[in-house]
N, CA, C and O atoms as a GROMACS GRO file, in nm:
protein
  272
    1MET      N    1   0.084  -0.117   0.000
    1MET     CA    2   0.000   0.000   0.000
    1MET      C    3   0.089   0.124   0.000
    1MET      O    4   0.201   0.123   0.050
    2TYR      N    5   0.035   0.230  -0.057
    2TYR     CA    6   0.108   0.355  -0.072
    2TYR      C    7   0.024   0.471  -0.020
    2TYR      O    8  -0.098   0.459  -0.007
    3VAL      N    9   0.090   0.581   0.010
    3VAL     CA   10   0.022   0.705   0.048
    3VAL      C   11   0.086   0.820  -0.031
    3VAL      O   12   0.208   0.826  -0.046
    4VAL      N   13   0.001   0.910  -0.080
    4VAL     CA   14   0.051   1.029  -0.150
    4VAL      C   15   0.091   1.129  -0.042
    4VAL      O   16   0.007   1.172   0.038
    5VAL      N   17   0.218   1.166  -0.041
    5VAL     CA   18   0.268   1.256   0.064
    5VAL      C   19   0.268   1.402   0.022
    5VAL      O   20   0.269   1.491   0.108
    6ASP      N   21   0.268   1.429  -0.109
    6ASP     CA   22   0.271   1.568  -0.154
    6ASP      C   23   0.235   1.576  -0.301
    6ASP      O   24   0.246   1.477  -0.374
    7LYS      N   25   0.193   1.694  -0.343
    7LYS     CA   26   0.170   1.722  -0.485
    7LYS      C   27   0.236   1.856  -0.514
    7LYS      O   28   0.202   1.957  -0.453
    8ARG      N   29   0.330   1.855  -0.605
    8ARG     CA   30   0.403   1.977  -0.642
    8ARG      C   31   0.382   2.000  -0.791
    8ARG      O   32   0.440   1.932  -0.876
    9GLY      N   33   0.298   2.097  -0.822
    9GLY     CA   34   0.266   2.122  -0.961
    9GLY      C   35   0.198   2.000  -1.020
    9GLY      O   36   0.095   1.956  -0.970
   10GLY      N   37   0.255   1.947  -1.127
   10GLY     CA   38   0.198   1.830  -1.193
   10GLY      C   39   0.255   1.698  -1.146
   10GLY      O   40   0.230   1.594  -1.207
   11ILE      N   41   0.332   1.700  -1.037
   11ILE     CA   42   0.398   1.579  -0.987
   11ILE      C   43   0.339   1.539  -0.852
   11ILE      O   44   0.326   1.622  -0.762
   12ALA      N   45   0.304   1.412  -0.838
   12ALA     CA   46   0.259   1.358  -0.710
   12ALA      C   47   0.372   1.274  -0.651
   12ALA      O   48   0.434   1.195  -0.722
   13GLU      N   49   0.398   1.293  -0.522
   13GLU     CA   50   0.502   1.217  -0.454
   13GLU      C   51   0.434   1.117  -0.360
   13GLU      O   52   0.343   1.153  -0.285
   14PHE      N   53   0.478   0.992  -0.365
   14PHE     CA   54   0.416   0.889  -0.283
   14PHE      C   55   0.522   0.796  -0.226
   14PHE      O   56   0.634   0.790  -0.276
   15ARG      N   57   0.485   0.724  -0.121
   15ARG     CA   58   0.576   0.629  -0.058
   15ARG      C   59   0.495   0.513  -0.002
   15ARG      O   60   0.372   0.521   0.010
   16GLU      N   61   0.565   0.405   0.030
   16GLU     CA   62   0.497   0.290   0.091
   16GLU      C   63   0.442   0.329   0.227
   16GLU      O   64   0.506   0.404   0.301
   17LEU      N   65   0.326   0.279   0.258
   17LEU     CA   66   0.258   0.311   0.383
   17LEU      C   67   0.318   0.232   0.498
   17LEU      O   68   0.343   0.112   0.486
   18GLY      N   69   0.342   0.300   0.609
   18GLY     CA   70   0.384   0.232   0.730
   18GLY      C   71   0.533   0.210   0.747
   18GLY      O   72   0.576   0.166   0.854
   19ILE      N   73   0.613   0.240   0.646
   19ILE     CA   74   0.758   0.227   0.661
   19ILE      C   75   0.825   0.354   0.607
   19ILE      O   76   0.767   0.427   0.527
   20ASP      N   77   0.945   0.377   0.652
   20ASP     CA   78   1.020   0.493   0.604
   20ASP      C   79   1.087   0.457   0.473
   20ASP      O   80   1.204   0.421   0.470
   21SER      N   81   1.011   0.466   0.364
   21SER     CA   82   1.060   0.423   0.234
   21SER      C   83   1.094   0.543   0.146
   21SER      O   84   1.063   0.658   0.178
   22LYS      N   85   1.157   0.514   0.036
   22LYS     CA   86   1.195   0.614  -0.063
   22LYS      C   87   1.070   0.682  -0.120
   22LYS      O   88   0.970   0.616  -0.148
   23VAL      N   89   1.076   0.813  -0.136
   23VAL     CA   90   0.967   0.888  -0.198
   23VAL      C   91   0.978   0.870  -0.349
   23VAL      O   92   1.084   0.894  -0.408
   24ARG      N   93   0.870   0.830  -0.410
   24ARG     CA   94   0.865   0.811  -0.555
   24ARG      C   95   0.778   0.920  -0.615
   24ARG      O   96   0.693   0.978  -0.546
   25LYS      N   97   0.799   0.948  -0.743
   25LYS     CA   98   0.726   1.054  -0.811
   25LYS      C   99   0.655   0.999  -0.933
   25LYS      O  100   0.704   0.907  -0.999
   26THR      N  101   0.539   1.057  -0.962
   26THR     CA  102   0.463   1.019  -1.081
   26THR      C  103   0.381   1.138  -1.127
   26THR      O  104   0.369   1.238  -1.054
   27ASP      N  105   0.325   1.130  -1.244
   27ASP     CA  106   0.241   1.235  -1.298
   27ASP      C  107   0.111   1.243  -1.217
   27ASP      O  108   0.039   1.144  -1.205
   28ALA      N  109   0.082   1.359  -1.161
   28ALA     CA  110  -0.035   1.375  -1.074
   28ALA      C  111  -0.166   1.352  -1.149
   28ALA      O  112  -0.257   1.288  -1.095
   29ALA      N  113  -0.179   1.402  -1.270
   29ALA     CA  114  -0.302   1.387  -1.346
   29ALA      C  115  -0.330   1.239  -1.376
   29ALA      O  116  -0.444   1.194  -1.366
   30THR      N  117  -0.227   1.166  -1.410
   30THR     CA  118  -0.244   1.023  -1.440
   30THR      C  119  -0.281   0.945  -1.315
   30THR      O  120  -0.369   0.859  -1.319
   31LEU      N  121  -0.216   0.976  -1.203
   31LEU     CA  122  -0.248   0.908  -1.078
   31LEU      C  123  -0.392   0.938  -1.037
   31LEU      O  124  -0.465   0.848  -0.997
   32ALA      N  125  -0.432   1.064  -1.046
   32ALA     CA  126  -0.570   1.102  -1.012
   32ALA      C  127  -0.670   1.029  -1.101
   32ALA      O  128  -0.773   0.982  -1.053
   33PHE      N  129  -0.641   1.020  -1.229
   33PHE     CA  130  -0.728   0.948  -1.322
   33PHE      C  131  -0.739   0.801  -1.283
   33PHE      O  132  -0.848   0.745  -1.279
   34ASN      N  133  -0.624   0.738  -1.254
   34ASN     CA  134  -0.624   0.596  -1.218
   34ASN      C  135  -0.698   0.569  -1.087
   34ASN      O  136  -0.759   0.463  -1.071
   35LEU      N  137  -0.694   0.665  -0.994
   35LEU     CA  138  -0.762   0.649  -0.866
   35LEU      C  139  -0.906   0.702  -0.867
   35LEU      O  140  -0.980   0.683  -0.771
   36LYS      N  141  -0.943   0.768  -0.978
   36LYS     CA  142  -1.077   0.827  -0.994
   36LYS      C  143  -1.106   0.933  -0.888
   36LYS      O  144  -1.213   0.935  -0.828
   37VAL      N  145  -1.006   1.021  -0.865
   37VAL     CA  146  -1.021   1.134  -0.772
   37VAL      C  147  -0.974   1.260  -0.842
   37VAL      O  148  -0.912   1.254  -0.948
   38GLU      N  149  -1.003   1.375  -0.782
   38GLU     CA  150  -0.953   1.503  -0.832
   38GLU      C  151  -0.806   1.519  -0.791
   38GLU      O  152  -0.766   1.471  -0.685
   39GLU      N  153  -0.728   1.585  -0.874
   39GLU     CA  154  -0.585   1.608  -0.844
   39GLU      C  155  -0.564   1.677  -0.710
   39GLU      O  156  -0.472   1.642  -0.637
   40VAL      N  157  -0.649   1.774  -0.678
   40VAL     CA  158  -0.632   1.849  -0.554
   40VAL      C  159  -0.650   1.763  -0.430
   40VAL      O  160  -0.603   1.799  -0.322
   41SER      N  161  -0.718   1.650  -0.443
   41SER     CA  162  -0.741   1.563  -0.328
   41SER      C  163  -0.638   1.451  -0.316
   41SER      O  164  -0.652   1.363  -0.231
   42LEU      N  165  -0.535   1.451  -0.400
   42LEU     CA  166  -0.434   1.345  -0.396
   42LEU      C  167  -0.356   1.337  -0.265
   42LEU      O  168  -0.340   1.227  -0.212
   43PRO      N  169  -0.305   1.449  -0.210
   43PRO     CA  170  -0.228   1.437  -0.085
   43PRO      C  171  -0.309   1.368   0.024
   43PRO      O  172  -0.422   1.408   0.054
   44GLY      N  173  -0.251   1.266   0.083
   44GLY     CA  174  -0.317   1.189   0.188
   44GLY      C  175  -0.389   1.065   0.138
   44GLY      O  176  -0.426   0.979   0.217
   45CYS      N  177  -0.409   1.054   0.006
   45CYS     CA  178  -0.476   0.936  -0.049
   45CYS      C  179  -0.390   0.812  -0.028
   45CYS      O  180  -0.268   0.815  -0.048
   46ARG      N  181  -0.456   0.705   0.012
   46ARG     CA  182  -0.388   0.576   0.024
   46ARG      C  183  -0.438   0.488  -0.089
   46ARG      O  184  -0.557   0.488  -0.122
   47PHE      N  185  -0.346   0.412  -0.148
   47PHE     CA  186  -0.385   0.327  -0.260
   47PHE      C  187  -0.297   0.204  -0.267
   47PHE      O  188  -0.190   0.197  -0.207
   48SER      N  189  -0.345   0.107  -0.342
   48SER     CA  190  -0.265  -0.012  -0.372
   48SER      C  191  -0.259  -0.026  -0.523
   48SER      O  192  -0.343   0.030  -0.595
   49CYS      N  193  -0.161  -0.098  -0.571
   49CYS     CA  194  -0.149  -0.124  -0.714
   49CYS      C  195  -0.061  -0.246  -0.736
   49CYS      O  196   0.015  -0.288  -0.649
   50TRP      N  197  -0.074  -0.302  -0.854
   50TRP     CA  198   0.008  -0.415  -0.895
   50TRP      C  199   0.144  -0.361  -0.937
   50TRP      O  200   0.150  -0.267  -1.016
   51VAL      N  201   0.253  -0.418  -0.886
   51VAL     CA  202   0.388  -0.372  -0.918
   51VAL      C  203   0.460  -0.484  -0.993
   51VAL      O  204   0.469  -0.597  -0.945
   52GLU      N  205   0.510  -0.452  -1.111
   52GLU     CA  206   0.577  -0.550  -1.197
   52GLU      C  207   0.716  -0.498  -1.233
   52GLU      O  208   0.727  -0.401  -1.308
   53PRO      N  209   0.822  -0.561  -1.180
   53PRO     CA  210   0.957  -0.521  -1.221
   53PRO      C  211   0.980  -0.549  -1.370
   53PRO      O  212   0.930  -0.648  -1.424
   54ALA      N  213   1.055  -0.462  -1.434
   54ALA     CA  214   1.084  -0.478  -1.576
   54ALA      C  215   1.231  -0.446  -1.599
   54ALA      O  216   1.300  -0.399  -1.509
   55ASP      N  217   1.278  -0.470  -1.719
   55ASP     CA  218   1.418  -0.444  -1.754
   55ASP      C  219   1.456  -0.297  -1.735
   55ASP      O  220   1.568  -0.266  -1.695
   56TYR      N  221   1.362  -0.207  -1.763
   56TYR     CA  222   1.392  -0.064  -1.758
   56TYR      C  223   1.305   0.010  -1.657
   56TYR      O  224   1.250   0.115  -1.688
   57GLY      N  225   1.291  -0.045  -1.538
   57GLY     CA  226   1.213   0.021  -1.433
   57GLY      C  227   1.106  -0.070  -1.377
   57GLY      O  228   1.121  -0.192  -1.376
   58THR      N  229   1.000  -0.008  -1.331
   58THR     CA  230   0.890  -0.081  -1.269
   58THR      C  231   0.760  -0.032  -1.329
   58THR      O  232   0.739   0.088  -1.347
   59PHE      N  233   0.671  -0.126  -1.360
   59PHE     CA  234   0.538  -0.092  -1.409
   59PHE      C  235   0.439  -0.106  -1.295
   59PHE      O  236   0.443  -0.204  -1.220
   60ARG      N  237   0.350  -0.008  -1.282
   60ARG     CA  238   0.243  -0.014  -1.184
   60ARG      C  239   0.111  -0.009  -1.258
   60ARG      O  240   0.094   0.068  -1.353
   61SER      N  241   0.016  -0.092  -1.215
   61SER     CA  242  -0.116  -0.096  -1.279
   61SER      C  243  -0.219  -0.139  -1.177
   61SER      O  244  -0.185  -0.167  -1.062
   62ASP      N  245  -0.345  -0.146  -1.217
   62ASP     CA  246  -0.456  -0.191  -1.134
   62ASP      C  247  -0.463  -0.111  -1.003
   62ASP      O  248  -0.463  -0.168  -0.894
   63TYR      N  249  -0.470   0.020  -1.015
   63TYR     CA  250  -0.474   0.109  -0.899
   63TYR      C  251  -0.608   0.096  -0.828
   63TYR      O  252  -0.713   0.094  -0.892
   64GLN      N  253  -0.603   0.087  -0.695
   64GLN     CA  254  -0.723   0.078  -0.612
   64GLN      C  255  -0.711   0.178  -0.497
   64GLN      O  256  -0.615   0.173  -0.420
   65LEU      N  257  -0.807   0.267  -0.484
   65LEU     CA  258  -0.810   0.363  -0.375
   65LEU      C  259  -0.848   0.290  -0.246
   65LEU      O  260  -0.944   0.212  -0.245
   66ILE      N  261  -0.774   0.315  -0.138
   66ILE     CA  262  -0.804   0.256  -0.008
   66ILE      C  263  -0.879   0.362   0.072
   66ILE      O  264  -0.824   0.467   0.104
   67GLU      N  265  -1.004   0.333   0.102
   67GLU     CA  266  -1.086   0.431   0.175
   67GLU      C  267  -1.093   0.394   0.321
   67GLU      O  268  -1.088   0.276   0.357
   68ASP      N  269  -1.103   0.496   0.407
   68ASP     CA  270  -1.110   0.475   0.552
   68ASP      C  271  -1.241   0.413   0.593
   68ASP      O  272  -1.262   0.388   0.712
   0.00000   0.00000   0.00000
């Protein structure tokens, strides 16, 4: 599971939930679209997704918003 920790312009920053992990960055509009939320509501959103390692990075898909 992940949590969006910040949104700076068109970039959303997220990290794994519950551990002190590396902050990762992604396109805020794309993440909002995948989670079916507005961009302005991204900070604080918790989500899960399928993570697939690849030769040139990591692919994430099947985004699911985790609601309280």
